[in-house]
N, C-alpha and C positions, 0 to 999 in steps of 0.2 A: 221188736225182734224181726218182724216181717220187713220193716223198713230197712233194717240193717242187712238182712239177707238180700233184699232187693238191691240195695246199694252195693253190696259185695258182688253180686251177680253182674250188675251193670258195669262195675269197674273191671271185672274179669273179662267181660265181653269187649269192653272198650280197649283194654290192654291187648287182647288177642287181635282185635281189629287193627290196632295201631301197629302191631308186629307184622301182621299180614301186609298192610299197606307200605310199611317201611321196606319189607323184603321186595314187594312189587316195585316200589320206587327205585330201590337199588338195582333190580333187574333191568328196569327201563333205562336207568342211567348208564348201566353197563352196555346195553344194546345201543344207546345213543352214542356212546363213546366209540364202540366198534364201527358203527355206521359212519361216524365222523372220520375215523381213521381210513375206512375204505374210500370215502369220498375224497379225502386228501390224496390217497394213493392214486385214484382215478384221475384226479386233477393233475397230479404230478406226471402221470403217464401221458395225459393229453399234452401237457407242456413239453414233455420229452419228445412225444411224437411230432409236435410242431417244430421243435428244434431240429429233430432228425430230418424232417421234410425240408426245412430251410437249408440244412447242410447238403442234402441231396441236390437241391436246386442249385446251390452255389457250386457244388462239385461239377454238375453238368455244365454250368455256365463256364467254369474255368477250363473244363475239357474242350468245349467248343472254341474258346479263346486260344487254347494251346494248339488245336488243330489249325486254326486260322493263322497263327504265328508260324507254324511249321510250313504251311502252304506259302506264306509270304517269304519265308527264308529260302524255300526251294526256288521260288520265282526269282528272288534276288541273286541267288547263286548262279542260276541259269543265265541271267542277264549279265552277271559279272564275267562268266566264262565267255559269253558272246563278245562282250566289250574287250576282254583280254585278247581274244582271237583277232578282233578288228585292230587293236593296238599293235599286235605283232605284225599283221599284214602291212599296216602303215609304216611301221619301223623298217620293214623289209623294202618297201617302195622308196622310202627316204634314203636308205643306204644305197639302193640301186641308182637313184637320181643323183646322189652325191658322187658316186663313181662316174656317172656320165658327165657331170659338170667338171670333175677333175680331168677326165679324158679330153673334153672339149677345150679346157684351159690349156692343157698340154699341147693340143693340136694347134690352137691359135698362137701359142708362144712359139712353137716350132715354125709355123707359117710366117710369123713376124721375123724370126731370125733368118729364114730363107730369103725373105724379101729384102732384108738389110744386107745380106751377103751376096755380092754379084756372082760369086763362083757357083752358088747353088741355084741360080736363076734357071727356070725351066724345069726344075725338079718337082716331083709329086710326093705327097705324104699320103700313104694308104693305111687305113685302120681296118684290120680284119674283123669279121663278124665275131661276136662274143658267143662261143659255143658252150663253154663250161660254166659260165656265170661268174666265176671268180678269177678268170685268167686275165692278166694285164694286157692291155692293148699296146702294141709296139709301133714305132715310127719306122717306116721304110723309106730309104733314100734312093733315088734313081738318077 
């Protein structure tokens, strides 16, 4: 009977101890699960922070490139305006020179006609100064 009582007491104590350690194991498992989740969240946050950092760097780089492109565009537009002005000046000079060539051709043609015609011998051709810029030069006979 003592052996049976001792056996019963031992099994009760072992059962109680097993329940205690099972609860303790469940509690530790739950804590481990929570800590694993927190670690995963922190890891994700660090990954997100790294991604955000990369995006910020990329954004800053793109902003610098945009500013460089704006400066380049501004410079090119300025150069284009300068070249356009130069082109207009040259066109104006060409037009003026073409008018002078036309006037000289007219003068030489008139001079040849005067030399060929004995009636006009001794006459002079006078071309007045160009005051207005766009006035036509006229031939004067004497």
